[in-house]
Structure formats: structure tokens, C-alpha cells
N, C-alpha and C positions, 0 to 999 in steps of 0.2 A: 657235840659240845657247843655251848653258847659262849663264843669268845668274848662277847661284850661283857660278860660277868667277870672276865679277867682284866678288864681295862678300867682304871680309876679315872673319874671325872673330877677336875679341880676347877671350881668356879672362880671367875675374876682373875685368871692368870693367863697370860702375862700382864693383862690389863683388865680393868673393869668391863664387864659385859662379854668377855671371852670365856668359853668353857674349854679348858685344855684336856685333851684325851691322853692320859699318861699310860704309855705301854710298858713301863718298867715293871708293873705288876704282872703283865702277861709274860714278859721275858723271864721272870724268876720262877715261873711255873713251867717245868719241863714239858708237861703234857700240852698245855695251851700253846707254848712256843712252837713245839713240834707240829701241832695242828695248824697253826697260822702259816708256817712255812709250807706245809703240805697243800693247803688251799691256795696259797700264792703260786706254788709250782704248778698246780692244776690249771690255773688261769694262764700262766706263762707258757705252758706247753702248746698253747694254740698258735704260737709264733715261733718261727725259726730264727734263733739269735746266736751270735758269736760271743757276745759279752753282755754282762749285767753291769749297769752303772748305778751306783748307790749314792744318794745325796746325803752329805753330812748332816747330822750325825746318825740319826736313827735309820737312815737308809743303808748305812754300813751294817748295822745290826741285823737287818732283814735281808739285805742284798747279798751279803757274803754266803750265808747258808743256802740261799736260793740259787746262787751261781753254782755252788757245789752240787746241789740237787739236780740242776740242769746240765751239769758237765761242761760248763763254760767258764771263761775268765771273769774276774771282777775288777772294776775300775772305780776308784773313789772320786767324787766331786767334792771339793773341800771349800771351806770358808777362806777368804783372802789371807795370804801370808803363811799358809800352812804347808804348801807344796814346795819342795826344794829344787825342782828342775824347771826348765823352760815351761811356761804355762800360758793358757788363754784365760781371760777373765770376762765376766759380765756382771752388771748390777741390775737389780729388779725390785719391784714393789711387793711388799707383803701386805696382808690384811691389816696390819698394825705397825707399819714402818717400811723400811727398805733394807736391802742387804746385797751381798755379792757372793759369787762362787767362782771357783777356778778348776781347771783340769790340766793335766800334763799334756804337752803338745804331741807326745808320742803314745798316748794312751789308747787311741782309736785309730785304726788304719782306714784309709778311704775304702768305701763300700762295705765295711763291716756292719753287720746288723746288730742293733743294740736294743736292749730292754732297759728302761729307766725305772728304778724302784725307789720308793720312799714310804715312810710310815703313814703319811696322811696327805690327802688332797684337799686343800681349802680353796683359795681363789685361783690357783694354778700358776701363780707368778714364778715360784721356784722351779716348777716343772718345765715351764716354757724357757726359762733361763738355761736349765740343764739341756734341753733339746737344742737350743741355740749353740751351746758349747760343743755338743757332740757333732752337730751338722757343720760347724766351722772347721772341724777336722776331717770332714768327708764321710763321717759315719751316717748310717741310715737308722733312724729311730723307728722301730717296728711297733712298739706299744709301751704303755706305762702300766705298772702294777703297784697298787697301794694296799696296805692293810686296811686303812680307814678312809672313807670319803665323807666330807661334810656336805651333804646334798644341798642344803639351803644356800651355800655360797656359790654353787653352780660353776666350780672351777673346770669341770669337764667340758663345758661349752667353749672354753678358750683353747682347748687342745685339739688339734687337727689330726690326731692319731688315735688308735683304739685305747680305751681306758678300762682297766680291770680293777675292781675294788672288792675286797673280801667282806668288809663291814660298811654299813651306811648309817650315818647319824643325821 
């Protein structure tokens, strides 16, 4: 199955010159969604992990079924102001602005092995921020798994952990 056929490309979103890879068209197709999770799980099984961490929001959509497939727990990393308990925060630069993310302080135990999951790797800023949050709690990031990687932006070069991507643009 060619998963790229299930992903819609939207030009000049969220700003001129950016091509947004819209996975909602993949998610609504049960066969494509199942295949995407199967391929991500195949890549993830190369690593021994205790938890999957998904980055808001599309990382939740892919990370939760992936965690179930791997038989491990799931931890959300959220945008600022969305978590109700004690949390750690970090801000970071995006390819077209800046943002922040947060994690509950009790989400990851020291020495737990973590797989960080998101829909897309662009410049790597969000991924590095997620790694920083996990490691601030004593967790050990084993690898990153993405559905899509934008090769021209070379985000993988900023990440000092293994990177697995199902699709490349």
C-alpha cells in the first residue's frame, strides 16, 4: 500500500511557501491507518521501551494505538496550559515561529525507556523539546518514530538518537 496516496498536501499552509502534509485523510481510511500503525510498530520494535510519548496533537493519534500495539503505556506531551497536574515546560523554535510543550512531572519514572512519536519530523525543534522534557524527568529516550519526515529540512541531523520514519518527502 502506498501510504502517500492517503495523505493530502495543502500548499501555502500555515504560511506561504509551506506544504502541509495532512494526515486526516489517512486517519479516516481504516486500511491506511492500520498500515501506518503497523509500519510504525515494525520500526519501534527495534527498541526496548517502557512508554510511548506522543506530542500534541497528531502524536496522540498515532502514539496511542502504537503504545497499545507495543504493549506499553502512553504519555501525552501537551501544549501549554492543558495539563492539570504539576508539570515541566519548555519552549522551542518551529520552522515558522515558536511554541511550547509540557509534561506531567510524574509521567516518566527515572530510567524508564521512552519512544517519542509524532506525525512529522521537520526541523526537529519539537522533537528536541520533547526529549528535553523526558530527560528532565530521568527518562531515557531510546528513539523517535515518525509517520512522515521532510528530508529537505534535515531535522534528523539535530537529533542524537535513532530516528525511524515511515514516509519521506
